[in-house]
N, C-alpha and C positions, 0 to 999 in steps of 0.2 A: 204240202200241196197248197197252191194258191188258186184263186178263181179269177180268170180273165173275163172281163166284160168288154166286148168289142163293139164299137159303134162307128159305122162308116159315114162318109161325108155326104154332101148334098146329092140328092136323086138316087141314092143307093140304099139297099136294105141289108139284112143279116146275111143274105146270099153272097155278098161281096167278100166275105171271109172264108168261103168254102175251101180254098186252097191253103189257108193258114191254120184252120182249126185242127186237122188231123195231127200235125206235128206237136201242137200244144197238148193235145189229149194223150198222145203217145208218151209224153214226158210225165204223165200222171196227174195233170192238173184239170180242174174244172174249167170249162170253156162255155161262155154264154154270149153268142153273137145276138145283137138286138136289131130289130127294125123299129125305127121311130114312127110315131103317129103320122099318118098322111102319106106314107111311102110304101112302095112294094106291096106286100100282101095286106098292109094296113092303109092302103090308098082309100081316100074317102073319109077318113077320121079327121075331124077338124083339129088343127094344131097351130100353136104359137110357140114362141121361145120357151115360155114357162112350161108348156106341155111337154116339150122334149126333155127339159131338165127333170120333170116329174117321171117321165118314162124310165129314165135311167135310175133314179132314186128308188122308184117302186120295184124295178127289176132286182135290185140289190136287197131291198128290205123284205119283199114278199118271199124271195128264195132263201132268206136268212144267210146270205153270203158273207163270209169274212175273208181276211187276207185278199182283198180285191185289188187286182191290177186293172184299172179302168183305162181303156184305150180309146182315144178319140181321133179320128182321121179327118183332116180338112175342116169343113164346116163344123163337124161334130166336136171339135175341140171347144167350141163355145158352150154347148150344154154340158159336155163332160167336165170341163173345168169348174162349172158351177156346181154340178152334182158331186164332184169330189169333195167340195167343202161342206156338203150336207150329210155325208154318210159317216162322218166321225171316225171312230177307231176301226170301222170296217175296212177303211182304205189302207192298202199297203203302198201303192204308188199309182200315179196318173201318168200316162204316156201320151204325148201329143205327136201324132204321126203327120208330119208336114201340114200342120194344122194352124188354124186361127186359135187365138187364146182369148178368153173373155176379159173385158175391162169393165169395171163397175159403171153402169149407166150408159154403156156404149152397145150398139147393135153390131151384127155381122157386117152390114153394109156401111156403117158410119165411118169405118176406118179406111174405106176405099178412097182413091185420089179425088173422085168427084163427089165424095160424101154419100155415095150410093145412089145418086140420081139416075144413072143409066139402068141399074138393076131394078130400082123401084118403078121406073117407067115400064120396064119389061114385064114386071109382075102385074102392074095395073093393066097392061095390054093383053094379058093371058089369064084373065079371070081369077087373079089372086095367087097365081103360081109362077115360079121360076121355071120356064120350060126346059125340057130335055134338049140336049145339044147333039149336033151331028158328029160323025166319026172323026172328021178333021180336027175337032177340038182336042182329041187325045193324041194327036201326032207329036212326035218329039219327046215322048216320055218313056221310051224303052219298052213299049208294048208291041206285041205281034198283032197282025191283022185279025187273027182269031180272038185274041184277048180284047181288042177294041170292039169287035162285033159282039162279044159277050156282054161287055159293059153297056153298049148302046141298046141291046135287046132287053136288058134287065132294068135300065134306068127308068124312073118315072118323074113327072114334074114335081117340083119341090114346093111345099107350102110356103107362100111368101111371107106370112106373118112371122115365121121363125127367123127370118133374115132381118126383119126391120124392128122387132121388139128388143128393148135393151136388156143386157145381162144384169143380173143382181147377184153379187158375190156374198156368200155367207161367211167366207174366210178369205183373207188376202192370199193371193197365189203363192207368195214367197213362204207361206207357212206349210205348203203342201210338198211332200216328196214327189218330185216330178222329173221326167225326161222329155226332151224334145228331139224327135227323129227328123233330121233335115234330109230331104231327098234332093241330091245335088243336081240332077238334070233339070229340076224346076228352078234352080238358082243356087249360086255358091254360098249365099248367106240368107238368113231369114228375111222376110219382107219387113217394111217399116213397122207394121203393127206388132210384129213378133220380136223385133230387135231389142226392145226394152224389157225383155223377160228378166225375171229375177236371176241373179248370178251367184247367190249364196250357196252354202254347202248342201242344201236339199235338192238343188237342181243340177242337171247335167245335160249335155248334148251328145248325140250320136249321129254320125253322118252315114248315109246309105247312097251308093252310086246307082241311082235309078230315078225314075220320074215320080210324078205326084200320086200315082196309084200303085204303090208297092205290093199291096195284097194280091194284085194280078201279075205284075211284072217280076217281082222277086219275093214270092210268098215264103220260101224256105229261109231266106236271109232275114226277112222281117220277123218270122217266128223265132228265129234264133236270138235276135235282138230283144224281143219281148221276154224270152226265157232268161236272158242275162239280166234284164232290168228287174225281173221278179225276184232274183237272188240278191239284188243290190241293197245294201244297208249303209254303205259308207259314203264318204263325201264325193262331190262331183269331180269327175275326171277332166271335164272340159266345160268351162262356163259358156252359157248361152250369149 
């Protein structure tokens, strides 16, 4: 048995994994979807980037979890990648689902083409939060109208400081056993910030033919990938 710790991307909470959790539990594993500070049912809790890293580390340590497969989707790849280096031998694997990955000293927005100026201005104009987005934002990602409505209804503004504070890596990423799940509808190759991922034997890439929110559009397929990665101990099948 492994313990899956699932962390969804910006504006989302633990609820985003509802369609993935049953298949993982049916396979006999522990499953722990997390809501990060300031989001969903934890809205109103002050949060910066270090808060979100601590949320993940605390969830692992307080529950005394071992054989952890830590899953970070989209934005959550940034705190998940940092937390993975802090939980030591509790970590079995970290899985980045169409995610950003942390770079020491860089923030989520600093790797954007404009250096994050547009996002930072948007945060400043919305009381320190990255605002929720309309349904049109999710078009072209393999989602049904019902799935899009569900995301829009559950999304909350995202704490801005978590996007602008720099990452601090306790361990280099290439020392971590890791998988990058590339969602092909969002692009045939990882973005510039991800293209420089480690390519050594501890890392591998898996492609999924869906959009950026696979926990909604392809929950069964995503769960099966996570189950496969939990069993993985060998070398990378495909470099990032």
